mmCIF file as gemmi writes it, N, C-alpha and C atoms, coordinates in Angstrom:
data_model
loop_
_atom_site.group_PDB
_atom_site.id
_atom_site.type_symbol
_atom_site.label_atom_id
_atom_site.label_alt_id
_atom_site.label_comp_id
_atom_site.label_asym_id
_atom_site.label_entity_id
_atom_site.label_seq_id
_atom_site.pdbx_PDB_ins_code
_atom_site.Cartn_x
_atom_site.Cartn_y
_atom_site.Cartn_z
_atom_site.occupancy
_atom_site.B_iso_or_equiv
_atom_site.pdbx_formal_charge
_atom_site.auth_seq_id
_atom_site.auth_asym_id
_atom_site.pdbx_PDB_model_num
ATOM 1 N N . UNK Axp A 1 ? 44.889 -124.49 89.297 1 0 ? 1 A 1
ATOM 2 C CA . UNK Axp A 1 ? 43.909 -124.707 88.333 1 0 ? 1 A 1
ATOM 3 C C . UNK Axp A 1 ? 43.303 -123.412 87.742 1 0 ? 1 A 1
ATOM 4 N N . UNK Axp A 2 ? 43.289 -123.298 86.48 1 0 ? 2 A 1
ATOM 5 C CA . UNK Axp A 2 ? 42.53 -122.105 86.14 1 0 ? 2 A 1
ATOM 6 C C . UNK Axp A 2 ? 40.92 -122.297 86.21 1 0 ? 2 A 1
ATOM 7 N N . UNK Axp A 3 ? 40.646 -120.917 86.096 1 0 ? 3 A 1
ATOM 8 C CA . UNK Axp A 3 ? 39.034 -120.665 86.524 1 0 ? 3 A 1
ATOM 9 C C . UNK Axp A 3 ? 38.028 -121.697 85.409 1 0 ? 3 A 1
ATOM 10 N N . UNK Axp A 4 ? 37.11 -122.278 85.968 1 0 ? 4 A 1
ATOM 11 C CA . UNK Axp A 4 ? 36.439 -122.977 84.983 1 0 ? 4 A 1
ATOM 12 C C . UNK Axp A 4 ? 35.381 -121.928 83.951 1 0 ? 4 A 1
ATOM 13 N N . UNK Axp A 5 ? 35.128 -122.325 83.096 1 0 ? 5 A 1
ATOM 14 C CA . UNK Axp A 5 ? 34.454 -121.857 81.925 1 0 ? 5 A 1
ATOM 15 C C . UNK Axp A 5 ? 33.473 -122.88 81.154 1 0 ? 5 A 1
ATOM 16 N N . UNK Axp A 6 ? 32.669 -122.195 80.252 1 0 ? 6 A 1
ATOM 17 C CA . UNK Axp A 6 ? 31.97 -122.975 79.459 1 0 ? 6 A 1
ATOM 18 C C . UNK Axp A 6 ? 32.561 -123.249 78.231 1 0 ? 6 A 1
ATOM 19 N N . UNK Axp A 7 ? 32.486 -124.228 77.617 1 0 ? 7 A 1
ATOM 20 C CA . UNK Axp A 7 ? 33.137 -124.605 76.361 1 0 ? 7 A 1
ATOM 21 C C . UNK Axp A 7 ? 31.752 -125.16 75.358 1 0 ? 7 A 1
ATOM 22 N N . UNK Axp A 8 ? 31.613 -124.311 74.347 1 0 ? 8 A 1
ATOM 23 C CA . UNK Axp A 8 ? 30.531 -124.724 73.485 1 0 ? 8 A 1
ATOM 24 C C . UNK Axp A 8 ? 30.906 -125.962 72.569 1 0 ? 8 A 1
ATOM 25 N N . UNK Axp A 9 ? 30.153 -126.768 72.113 1 0 ? 9 A 1
ATOM 26 C CA . UNK Axp A 9 ? 30.424 -127.933 71.336 1 0 ? 9 A 1
ATOM 27 C C . UNK Axp A 9 ? 29.26 -128.141 70.268 1 0 ? 9 A 1
ATOM 28 N N . UNK Axp A 10 ? 29.579 -128.493 69.141 1 0 ? 10 A 1
ATOM 29 C CA . UNK Axp A 10 ? 28.97 -128.747 68.069 1 0 ? 10 A 1
ATOM 30 C C . UNK Axp A 10 ? 28.258 -130.322 68.15 1 0 ? 10 A 1
ATOM 31 N N . UNK Axp A 11 ? 27.251 -130.716 67.501 1 0 ? 11 A 1
ATOM 32 C CA . UNK Axp A 11 ? 26.827 -132.114 68.15 1 0 ? 11 A 1
ATOM 33 C C . UNK Axp A 11 ? 27.789 -133.017 67.367 1 0 ? 11 A 1
ATOM 34 N N . UNK Axp A 12 ? 28.468 -132.619 66.378 1 0 ? 12 A 1
ATOM 35 C CA . UNK Axp A 12 ? 29.718 -133.574 65.98 1 0 ? 12 A 1
ATOM 36 C C . UNK Axp A 12 ? 30.837 -133.619 66.775 1 0 ? 12 A 1
ATOM 37 N N . UNK Axp A 13 ? 31.092 -132.978 67.727 1 0 ? 13 A 1
ATOM 38 C CA . UNK Axp A 13 ? 32.107 -132.844 69.009 1 0 ? 13 A 1
ATOM 39 C C . UNK Axp A 13 ? 31.619 -134.039 69.716 1 0 ? 13 A 1
ATOM 40 N N . UNK Axp A 14 ? 30.602 -134.751 69.863 1 0 ? 14 A 1
ATOM 41 C CA . UNK Axp A 14 ? 30.079 -135.443 70.55 1 0 ? 14 A 1
ATOM 42 C C . UNK Axp A 14 ? 30.43 -136.886 70.104 1 0 ? 14 A 1
ATOM 43 N N . UNK Axp A 15 ? 30.786 -138.009 70.949 1 0 ? 15 A 1
ATOM 44 C CA . UNK Axp A 15 ? 30.84 -139.332 70.596 1 0 ? 15 A 1
ATOM 45 C C . UNK Axp A 15 ? 29.465 -140.052 70.295 1 0 ? 15 A 1
ATOM 46 N N . UNK Axp A 16 ? 29.606 -141.345 69.928 1 0 ? 16 A 1
ATOM 47 C CA . UNK Axp A 16 ? 28.388 -141.732 69.41 1 0 ? 16 A 1
ATOM 48 C C . UNK Axp A 16 ? 27.303 -142.011 70.702 1 0 ? 16 A 1
ATOM 49 N N . UNK Axp A 17 ? 27.728 -141.942 71.693 1 0 ? 17 A 1
ATOM 50 C CA . UNK Axp A 17 ? 26.856 -142.088 72.783 1 0 ? 17 A 1
ATOM 51 C C . UNK Axp A 17 ? 26.358 -140.656 73.117 1 0 ? 17 A 1
ATOM 52 N N . UNK Axp A 18 ? 27.127 -139.39 72.53 1 0 ? 18 A 1
ATOM 53 C CA . UNK Axp A 18 ? 26.524 -138.164 73.053 1 0 ? 18 A 1
ATOM 54 C C . UNK Axp A 18 ? 27.379 -137.531 74.225 1 0 ? 18 A 1
ATOM 55 N N . UNK Axp A 19 ? 28.614 -138.133 74.286 1 0 ? 19 A 1
ATOM 56 C CA . UNK Axp A 19 ? 29.361 -137.711 75.295 1 0 ? 19 A 1
ATOM 57 C C . UNK Axp A 19 ? 30.788 -137.15 74.914 1 0 ? 19 A 1
ATOM 58 N N . UNK Axp A 20 ? 31.608 -136.307 75.762 1 0 ? 20 A 1
ATOM 59 C CA . UNK Axp A 20 ? 32.804 -135.623 75.353 1 0 ? 20 A 1
ATOM 60 C C . UNK Axp A 20 ? 33.44 -135.946 76.56 1 0 ? 20 A 1
ATOM 61 N N . UNK Axp A 21 ? 34.935 -135.942 76.71 1 0 ? 21 A 1
ATOM 62 C CA . UNK Axp A 21 ? 35.725 -136.218 77.816 1 0 ? 21 A 1
ATOM 63 C C . UNK Axp A 21 ? 36.254 -134.901 78.179 1 0 ? 21 A 1
ATOM 64 N N . UNK Axp A 22 ? 36.651 -135.204 79.588 1 0 ? 22 A 1
ATOM 65 C CA . UNK Axp A 22 ? 37.338 -134.161 79.941 1 0 ? 22 A 1
ATOM 66 C C . UNK Axp A 22 ? 38.778 -134.599 80.899 1 0 ? 22 A 1
ATOM 67 N N . UNK Axp A 23 ? 39.83 -134.119 80.632 1 0 ? 23 A 1
ATOM 68 C CA . UNK Axp A 23 ? 40.333 -132.724 80.14 1 0 ? 23 A 1
ATOM 69 C C . UNK Axp A 23 ? 39.983 -133.04 78.769 1 0 ? 23 A 1
ATOM 70 N N . UNK Axp A 24 ? 39.804 -131.954 77.908 1 0 ? 24 A 1
ATOM 71 C CA . UNK Axp A 24 ? 39.82 -131.932 76.528 1 0 ? 24 A 1
ATOM 72 C C . UNK Axp A 24 ? 40.488 -130.896 75.986 1 0 ? 24 A 1
ATOM 73 N N . UNK Axp A 25 ? 41.442 -131.167 74.788 1 0 ? 25 A 1
ATOM 74 C CA . UNK Axp A 25 ? 41.886 -130.097 73.929 1 0 ? 25 A 1
ATOM 75 C C . UNK Axp A 25 ? 41.017 -128.949 73.696 1 0 ? 25 A 1
ATOM 76 N N . UNK Axp A 26 ? 40.018 -129.074 73.537 1 0 ? 26 A 1
ATOM 77 C CA . UNK Axp A 26 ? 39.026 -128.207 73.241 1 0 ? 26 A 1
ATOM 78 C C . UNK Axp A 26 ? 38.724 -127.119 74.187 1 0 ? 26 A 1
ATOM 79 N N . UNK Axp A 27 ? 38.962 -127.397 75.735 1 0 ? 27 A 1
ATOM 80 C CA . UNK Axp A 27 ? 38.94 -126.646 76.751 1 0 ? 27 A 1
ATOM 81 C C . UNK Axp A 27 ? 40.187 -125.764 76.819 1 0 ? 27 A 1
ATOM 82 N N . UNK Axp A 28 ? 41.467 -125.868 75.886 1 0 ? 28 A 1
ATOM 83 C CA . UNK Axp A 28 ? 42.477 -125.009 75.913 1 0 ? 28 A 1
ATOM 84 C C . UNK Axp A 28 ? 43.098 -125.121 77.349 1 0 ? 28 A 1
ATOM 85 N N . UNK Axp A 29 ? 42.982 -126.132 77.913 1 0 ? 29 A 1
ATOM 86 C CA . UNK Axp A 29 ? 43.765 -126.241 79.245 1 0 ? 29 A 1
ATOM 87 C C . UNK Axp A 29 ? 45.499 -126.423 79.149 1 0 ? 29 A 1
ATOM 88 N N . UNK Axp A 30 ? 45.974 -125.655 80.004 1 0 ? 30 A 1
ATOM 89 C CA . UNK Axp A 30 ? 47.468 -125.557 79.614 1 0 ? 30 A 1
ATOM 90 C C . UNK Axp A 30 ? 48.013 -127.094 80.141 1 0 ? 30 A 1
ATOM 91 N N . UNK Axp A 31 ? 47.512 -127.526 81.056 1 0 ? 31 A 1
ATOM 92 C CA . UNK Axp A 31 ? 47.983 -128.911 81.286 1 0 ? 31 A 1
ATOM 93 C C . UNK Axp A 31 ? 46.726 -130.019 80.951 1 0 ? 31 A 1
ATOM 94 N N . UNK Axp A 32 ? 46.363 -130.231 79.92 1 0 ? 32 A 1
ATOM 95 C CA . UNK Axp A 32 ? 45.076 -131.094 79.511 1 0 ? 32 A 1
ATOM 96 C C . UNK Axp A 32 ? 45.002 -132.239 80.186 1 0 ? 32 A 1
ATOM 97 N N . UNK Axp A 33 ? 45.915 -132.96 80.605 1 0 ? 33 A 1
ATOM 98 C CA . UNK Axp A 33 ? 46.046 -134.146 81.113 1 0 ? 33 A 1
ATOM 99 C C . UNK Axp A 33 ? 46.232 -133.897 82.678 1 0 ? 33 A 1
ATOM 100 N N . UNK Axp A 34 ? 45.516 -132.75 83.197 1 0 ? 34 A 1
ATOM 101 C CA . UNK Axp A 34 ? 45.593 -132.653 84.681 1 0 ? 34 A 1
ATOM 102 C C . UNK Axp A 34 ? 44.548 -133.457 85.735 1 0 ? 34 A 1
ATOM 103 N N . UNK Axp A 35 ? 43.693 -134.137 85.242 1 0 ? 35 A 1
ATOM 104 C CA . UNK Axp A 35 ? 42.94 -135.135 86.059 1 0 ? 35 A 1
ATOM 105 C C . UNK Axp A 35 ? 42.651 -136.466 85.178 1 0 ? 35 A 1
ATOM 106 N N . UNK Axp A 36 ? 42.051 -137.325 85.679 1 0 ? 36 A 1
ATOM 107 C CA . UNK Axp A 36 ? 41.559 -138.631 85.06 1 0 ? 36 A 1
ATOM 108 C C . UNK Axp A 36 ? 40.467 -138.151 83.98 1 0 ? 36 A 1
ATOM 109 N N . UNK Axp A 37 ? 40.67 -138.944 82.91 1 0 ? 37 A 1
ATOM 110 C CA . UNK Axp A 37 ? 39.763 -138.816 81.646 1 0 ? 37 A 1
ATOM 111 C C . UNK Axp A 37 ? 38.206 -139.238 82.349 1 0 ? 37 A 1
ATOM 112 N N . UNK Axp A 38 ? 37.577 -138.209 81.843 1 0 ? 38 A 1
ATOM 113 C CA . UNK Axp A 38 ? 35.897 -138.363 82.777 1 0 ? 38 A 1
ATOM 114 C C . UNK Axp A 38 ? 35.159 -138.059 81.55 1 0 ? 38 A 1
ATOM 115 N N . UNK Axp A 39 ? 34.149 -139.384 81.121 1 0 ? 39 A 1
ATOM 116 C CA . UNK Axp A 39 ? 33.395 -139.041 80.15 1 0 ? 39 A 1
ATOM 117 C C . UNK Axp A 39 ? 31.9 -138.45 80.416 1 0 ? 39 A 1
ATOM 118 N N . UNK Axp A 40 ? 31.532 -137.298 79.753 1 0 ? 40 A 1
ATOM 119 C CA . UNK Axp A 40 ? 30.44 -136.439 80.279 1 0 ? 40 A 1
ATOM 120 C C . UNK Axp A 40 ? 29.364 -136.542 79.143 1 0 ? 40 A 1
ATOM 121 N N . UNK Axp A 41 ? 28.213 -136.823 79.886 1 0 ? 41 A 1
ATOM 122 C CA . UNK Axp A 41 ? 26.903 -136.969 78.963 1 0 ? 41 A 1
ATOM 123 C C . UNK Axp A 41 ? 26.247 -135.67 78.544 1 0 ? 41 A 1
ATOM 124 N N . UNK Axp A 42 ? 26.574 -135.325 77.794 1 0 ? 42 A 1
ATOM 125 C CA . UNK Axp A 42 ? 26.22 -133.82 77.141 1 0 ? 42 A 1
ATOM 126 C C . UNK Axp A 42 ? 25.097 -134.178 76.571 1 0 ? 42 A 1
ATOM 127 N N . UNK Axp A 43 ? 24.54 -134.895 75.691 1 0 ? 43 A 1
ATOM 128 C CA . UNK Axp A 43 ? 23.566 -135.177 74.863 1 0 ? 43 A 1
ATOM 129 C C . UNK Axp A 43 ? 22.168 -135.287 75.656 1 0 ? 43 A 1
ATOM 130 N N . UNK Axp A 44 ? 22.283 -135.702 76.904 1 0 ? 44 A 1
ATOM 131 C CA . UNK Axp A 44 ? 21.062 -135.641 77.612 1 0 ? 44 A 1
ATOM 132 C C . UNK Axp A 44 ? 20.244 -134.689 77.979 1 0 ? 44 A 1
ATOM 133 N N . UNK Axp A 45 ? 21.302 -133.814 78.871 1 0 ? 45 A 1
ATOM 134 C CA . UNK Axp A 45 ? 20.629 -132.376 79.123 1 0 ? 45 A 1
ATOM 135 C C . UNK Axp A 45 ? 21.001 -131.273 78.103 1 0 ? 45 A 1
ATOM 136 N N . UNK Axp A 46 ? 21.863 -131.459 77.138 1 0 ? 46 A 1
ATOM 137 C CA . UNK Axp A 46 ? 22.614 -130.06 76.48 1 0 ? 46 A 1
ATOM 138 C C . UNK Axp A 46 ? 23.821 -129.675 77.088 1 0 ? 46 A 1
ATOM 139 N N . UNK Axp A 47 ? 24.089 -130.057 78.246 1 0 ? 47 A 1
ATOM 140 C CA . UNK Axp A 47 ? 25.393 -129.625 78.865 1 0 ? 47 A 1
ATOM 141 C C . UNK Axp A 47 ? 25.649 -130.208 80.018 1 0 ? 47 A 1
ATOM 142 N N . UNK Axp A 48 ? 26.935 -130.481 80.524 1 0 ? 48 A 1
ATOM 143 C CA . UNK Axp A 48 ? 27.421 -131.662 81.629 1 0 ? 48 A 1
ATOM 144 C C . UNK Axp A 48 ? 28.692 -130.714 82.118 1 0 ? 48 A 1
ATOM 145 N N . UNK Axp A 49 ? 28.924 -130.766 83.476 1 0 ? 49 A 1
ATOM 146 C CA . UNK Axp A 49 ? 30.001 -130.139 84.391 1 0 ? 49 A 1
ATOM 147 C C . UNK Axp A 49 ? 30.847 -131.193 84.846 1 0 ? 49 A 1
ATOM 148 N N . UNK Axp A 50 ? 32.237 -131.145 84.523 1 0 ? 50 A 1
ATOM 149 C CA . UNK Axp A 50 ? 33.209 -132.2 84.973 1 0 ? 50 A 1
ATOM 150 C C . UNK Axp A 50 ? 33.389 -131.908 86.509 1 0 ? 50 A 1
ATOM 151 N N . UNK Axp A 51 ? 33.213 -132.923 87.212 1 0 ? 51 A 1
ATOM 152 C CA . UNK Axp A 51 ? 33.336 -132.97 88.546 1 0 ? 51 A 1
ATOM 153 C C . UNK Axp A 51 ? 34.644 -132.686 89.225 1 0 ? 51 A 1
ATOM 154 N N . UNK Axp A 52 ? 35.9 -133.021 88.526 1 0 ? 52 A 1
ATOM 155 C CA . UNK Axp A 52 ? 37.025 -132.612 88.862 1 0 ? 52 A 1
ATOM 156 C C . UNK Axp A 52 ? 37.729 -131.196 88.677 1 0 ? 52 A 1
ATOM 157 N N . UNK Axp A 53 ? 37.245 -130.879 87.571 1 0 ? 53 A 1
ATOM 158 C CA . UNK Axp A 53 ? 37.701 -129.304 87.316 1 0 ? 53 A 1
ATOM 159 C C . UNK Axp A 53 ? 36.598 -128.287 87.135 1 0 ? 53 A 1
ATOM 160 N N . UNK Axp A 54 ? 35.521 -128.456 87.192 1 0 ? 54 A 1
ATOM 161 C CA . UNK Axp A 54 ? 34.227 -127.504 86.94 1 0 ? 54 A 1
ATOM 162 C C . UNK Axp A 54 ? 33.904 -126.966 85.628 1 0 ? 54 A 1
ATOM 163 N N . UNK Axp A 55 ? 34.621 -127.559 84.76 1 0 ? 55 A 1
ATOM 164 C CA . UNK Axp A 55 ? 34.794 -127.17 83.033 1 0 ? 55 A 1
ATOM 165 C C . UNK Axp A 55 ? 33.365 -127.627 82.709 1 0 ? 55 A 1
ATOM 166 N N . UNK Axp A 56 ? 32.504 -126.615 81.914 1 0 ? 56 A 1
ATOM 167 C CA . UNK Axp A 56 ? 31.067 -126.814 81.44 1 0 ? 56 A 1
ATOM 168 C C . UNK Axp A 56 ? 31.122 -126.995 80.035 1 0 ? 56 A 1
ATOM 169 N N . UNK Axp A 57 ? 30.665 -128.297 79.288 1 0 ? 57 A 1
ATOM 170 C CA . UNK Axp A 57 ? 30.751 -128.433 78.234 1 0 ? 57 A 1
ATOM 171 C C . UNK Axp A 57 ? 29.435 -128.36 77.858 1 0 ? 57 A 1
ATOM 172 N N . UNK Axp A 58 ? 28.877 -127.626 76.853 1 0 ? 58 A 1
ATOM 173 C CA . UNK Axp A 58 ? 27.352 -127.361 76.546 1 0 ? 58 A 1
ATOM 174 C C . UNK Axp A 58 ? 27.314 -127.347 75.032 1 0 ? 58 A 1
ATOM 175 N N . UNK Axp A 59 ? 26.086 -127.798 74.458 1 0 ? 59 A 1
ATOM 176 C CA . UNK Axp A 59 ? 25.899 -127.717 73.017 1 0 ? 59 A 1
ATOM 177 C C . UNK Axp A 59 ? 25.435 -126.203 72.618 1 0 ? 59 A 1
ATOM 178 N N . UNK Axp A 60 ? 26.279 -125.664 71.384 1 0 ? 60 A 1
ATOM 179 C CA . UNK Axp A 60 ? 25.953 -124.572 70.989 1 0 ? 60 A 1
ATOM 180 C C . UNK Axp A 60 ? 24.483 -124.465 70.753 1 0 ? 60 A 1
ATOM 181 N N . UNK Axp A 61 ? 23.722 -123.106 70.776 1 0 ? 61 A 1
ATOM 182 C CA . UNK Axp A 61 ? 22.294 -122.721 70.582 1 0 ? 61 A 1
ATOM 183 C C . UNK Axp A 61 ? 22.06 -123.44 69.246 1 0 ? 61 A 1
ATOM 184 N N . UNK Axp A 62 ? 20.708 -124.026 69.019 1 0 ? 62 A 1
ATOM 185 C CA . UNK Axp A 62 ? 20.353 -124.752 67.886 1 0 ? 62 A 1
ATOM 186 C C . UNK Axp A 62 ? 21.153 -126.18 67.704 1 0 ? 62 A 1
ATOM 187 N N . UNK Axp A 63 ? 22.051 -126.693 68.279 1 0 ? 63 A 1
ATOM 188 C CA . UNK Axp A 63 ? 22.71 -127.883 67.898 1 0 ? 63 A 1
ATOM 189 C C . UNK Axp A 63 ? 21.784 -129.086 68.673 1 0 ? 63 A 1
ATOM 190 N N . UNK Axp A 64 ? 21.859 -129.929 67.968 1 0 ? 64 A 1
ATOM 191 C CA . UNK Axp A 64 ? 20.892 -131.301 68.485 1 0 ? 64 A 1
ATOM 192 C C . UNK Axp A 64 ? 21.584 -132.406 68.28 1 0 ? 64 A 1
ATOM 193 N N . UNK Axp A 65 ? 21.512 -133.321 69.17 1 0 ? 65 A 1
ATOM 194 C CA . UNK Axp A 65 ? 22.27 -134.65 68.998 1 0 ? 65 A 1
ATOM 195 C C . UNK Axp A 65 ? 21.284 -135.818 68.654 1 0 ? 65 A 1
ATOM 196 N N . UNK Axp A 66 ? 21.635 -136.554 67.856 1 0 ? 66 A 1
ATOM 197 C CA . UNK Axp A 66 ? 20.613 -137.606 67.436 1 0 ? 66 A 1
ATOM 198 C C . UNK Axp A 66 ? 19.304 -137.366 67.207 1 0 ? 66 A 1
ATOM 199 N N . UNK Axp A 67 ? 18.285 -138.409 67.282 1 0 ? 67 A 1
ATOM 200 C CA . UNK Axp A 67 ? 16.933 -138.173 67.286 1 0 ? 67 A 1
ATOM 201 C C . UNK Axp A 67 ? 16.427 -138.217 68.636 1 0 ? 67 A 1
ATOM 202 N N . UNK Axp A 68 ? 15.197 -137.69 68.454 1 0 ? 68 A 1
ATOM 203 C CA . UNK Axp A 68 ? 14.469 -138.199 69.665 1 0 ? 68 A 1
ATOM 204 C C . UNK Axp A 68 ? 13.678 -139.316 69.827 1 0 ? 68 A 1
ATOM 205 N N . UNK Axp A 69 ? 13.865 -139.797 71.071 1 0 ? 69 A 1
ATOM 206 C CA . UNK Axp A 69 ? 13.434 -141.382 71.59 1 0 ? 69 A 1
ATOM 207 C C . UNK Axp A 69 ? 11.867 -141.509 71.832 1 0 ? 69 A 1
């Protein structure tokens, strides 16, 4: 498997719950279906790391998801 990297996301890349899934075509993985689909909660902290491949998904600077609760 390739080295993990950080994928910068826009708030619009997140689903309604503030999550993305890995593996993701955004990660430019050669075998994007190389492990089970895992939903990662990016909105909660601004980033999340996949426990299978180590890919990090992070909101771009200045991006915010939803409204403050």
